[in-house]
C-alpha positions in Angstrom: -6.0 -22.3 -40.7 -9.7 -23.1 -41.0 -10.6 -26.0 -43.3 -14.0 -25.6 -44.9 -15.9 -29.0 -45.0 -16.9 -30.3 -48.4 -20.6 -30.5 -47.4 -20.9 -26.7 -47.8 -21.5 -26.5 -51.5 -21.7 -23.0 -53.1 -24.7 -21.9 -55.2 -22.6 -19.5 -57.3 -18.8 -18.9 -57.7 -17.0 -16.0 -59.2 -13.4 -16.2 -60.3 -10.7 -13.5 -60.4 -7.2 -13.7 -62.0 -5.0 -11.2 -60.2 -1.9 -10.6 -62.3 1.3 -9.3 -60.8 3.3 -6.8 -62.9 2.9 -3.4 -64.4 2.0 -1.8 -67.8 4.6 -0.2 -69.9 3.6 3.0 -71.7 5.3 5.2 -74.3 6.2 8.8 -73.7 2.9 9.7 -75.2 1.0 7.6 -72.7 0.1 4.8 -75.1 0.1 1.2 -73.9 3.2 -0.6 -75.2 3.2 -3.9 -73.2 3.1 -5.5 -69.8 5.9 -6.7 -67.6 4.8 -9.9 -65.7 6.4 -10.6 -62.3 6.0 -13.5 -60.0 3.1 -13.2 -57.5 0.1 -13.6 -59.7 -2.7 -15.3 -57.8 -6.4 -16.0 -57.8 -9.5 -15.0 -55.8 -12.9 -16.5 -55.7 -16.3 -15.2 -54.5 -18.6 -17.7 -53.0 -22.4 -17.4 -52.6 -24.2 -20.2 -50.7 -27.8 -21.3 -51.2 -30.5 -20.7 -48.6 -29.9 -23.2 -45.8 -31.3 -24.3 -42.5 -30.4 -22.3 -39.4 -28.2 -24.7 -37.6 -26.1 -25.6 -40.6 -25.8 -21.9 -41.5 -24.7 -20.9 -38.0 -21.9 -23.5 -38.1 -20.7 -22.2 -41.4 -20.9 -18.6 -40.3 -18.8 -19.5 -37.2 -16.1 -21.1 -39.4 -16.0 -18.0 -41.7 -15.8 -15.6 -38.8 -12.8 -17.5 -37.5 -11.3 -17.7 -40.9 -11.3 -13.9 -41.1 -8.2 -13.9 -38.8 -6.9 -17.4 -39.2 -7.2 -17.9 -43.0 -9.2 -20.5 -44.9 -8.5 -23.5 -47.0 -11.1 -25.2 -49.1 -11.6 -27.4 -52.2 -11.6 -25.4 -55.4 -15.2 -25.4 -56.8 -15.2 -27.4 -60.0 -18.9 -27.2 -60.7 -19.3 -31.0 -60.6 -16.7 -31.5 -63.2 -13.8 -34.0 -62.8 -10.1 -33.3 -63.4 -7.8 -36.1 -64.5 -4.3 -36.7 -63.3 -4.7 -37.5 -59.7 -2.1 -36.2 -57.3 1.6 -36.0 -58.1 4.8 -34.4 -57.0 7.3 -31.9 -58.3 9.9 -33.6 -60.5 13.3 -32.3 -59.4 14.3 -29.0 -57.8 14.6 -25.5 -59.2 11.2 -25.3 -61.0 10.5 -21.7 -61.9 8.7 -19.5 -64.4 5.6 -21.0 -66.0 6.7 -24.6 -66.4 5.9 -27.1 -63.6 7.6 -30.5 -64.0 5.4 -33.2 -62.3 5.9 -36.9 -61.6 3.6 -39.5 -60.1 0.5 -38.6 -62.2 -2.0 -41.1 -63.7 -0.2 -42.5 -66.8 -2.0 -41.4 -70.0 -4.2 -38.9 -68.3 -5.2 -35.8 -70.4 -4.5 -32.6 -68.5 -6.7 -30.1 -70.2 -6.2 -26.4 -70.6 -8.1 -24.5 -67.9 -7.6 -27.2 -65.2 -6.7 -26.0 -61.7 -3.5 -27.3 -60.0 -2.4 -26.7 -56.4 1.3 -26.8 -55.5 2.1 -27.4 -51.8 5.7 -26.5 -50.9 7.8 -27.5 -47.9 6.5 -24.6 -45.8 2.9 -25.7 -46.3 2.1 -22.9 -48.8 -0.8 -23.9 -51.1 -0.4 -22.0 -54.4 -3.2 -22.3 -57.0 -2.3 -22.3 -60.7 -4.3 -22.6 -63.9 -3.1 -25.0 -66.6 -2.3 -22.9 -69.7 -1.9 -25.6 -72.3 -3.2 -29.2 -72.7 -0.7 -32.1 -72.2 -1.0 -35.8 -71.9 0.8 -37.5 -69.0 3.5 -40.0 -70.2 3.6 -43.7 -69.6 6.1 -42.9 -66.8 3.6 -40.7 -65.0 5.5 -37.5 -65.8 4.4 -34.2 -67.5 5.6 -30.7 -67.9 2.6 -28.5 -67.0 2.4 -25.0 -68.5 0.8 -22.8 -65.8 -0.6 -19.4 -65.2 0.7 -17.5 -63.3 4.5 -17.9 -62.9 5.3 -20.2 -59.9 5.4 -18.0 -56.8 7.2 -20.2 -54.3 10.5 -22.0 -54.2 9.8 -25.7 -55.0 11.8 -28.8 -54.2 11.7 -32.4 -55.4 8.6 -34.2 -54.2 6.6 -31.2 -53.2 2.9 -32.1 -53.6 0.9 -31.2 -56.8 -2.9 -31.7 -56.6 -4.9 -32.0 -59.8 -7.9 -34.2 -59.1 -8.8 -32.2 -56.0 -7.1 -28.8 -56.1 -7.4 -26.5 -53.1 -7.3 -22.8 -52.6 -5.9 -21.2 -49.4 -6.0 -17.5 -48.5 -7.7 -14.8 -46.5 -11.4 -13.7 -46.5 -11.4 -10.1 -47.8 -15.1 -9.4 -47.3 -17.3 -9.1 -44.3 -19.2 -12.2 -43.3 -22.9 -11.2 -43.6 -26.1 -13.2 -43.4 -29.9 -12.7 -43.1 -32.6 -14.6 -41.3 -36.0 -14.3 -43.0 -39.2 -15.0 -40.9 -39.1 -18.7 -42.0 -35.8 -19.1 -40.1 -33.8 -20.2 -43.1 -30.6 -18.2 -43.6 -29.9 -16.4 -46.9 -27.2 -14.1 -48.2 -24.2 -16.1 -46.7 -21.1 -15.8 -48.8 -17.5 -14.5 -48.9 -14.5 -13.7 -51.1 -11.2 -15.5 -50.5 -7.9 -14.2 -52.0 -4.6 -16.1 -52.1 -1.8 -14.7 -49.9 1.8 -14.1 -50.7 3.7 -17.4 -50.1 6.1 -17.5 -47.2 9.6 -17.5 -48.7 8.4 -16.4 -52.1 11.2 -15.8 -54.7 
């Protein structure tokens, strides 16, 4: 697994929510609803600013390696801060769209739209989006409503990252770059998509 250093800051980030499930249609072909299944995940598209040649070549080398090895990086937050710190799964058997967490910053406000990364015993990093605001109790506990449904089997004390969430997956685009006459590198970017978790339910 290639770890992308924090010093490589994107110029532009695009986000994709990849729902898992299928549409239900009537006999006449009209949309009647959607069946949601575990496995929903996220993808992001990164575009880097023009950078100096040596720095760009190091980044390009990391990305080429990540094409086969996978990539883990900090989730771009656009300079915004997320409260809550890092916690752990509270108890075993968490499933569906509720994530019970302990060890968070007491009194912190977890806002709708925050990102959260859950790391299970197998080392899977699964990214989720907070679906409803909640304030952490004085005991450091909170039940987090998440999108999409939890997609890995969780155990007590599995790690939950809020202040610095991570995304892990495979690069699904080619790694391209251009060198203008000035020797600065432009056009460097990629798309990373989360993988199916090992041992997914």
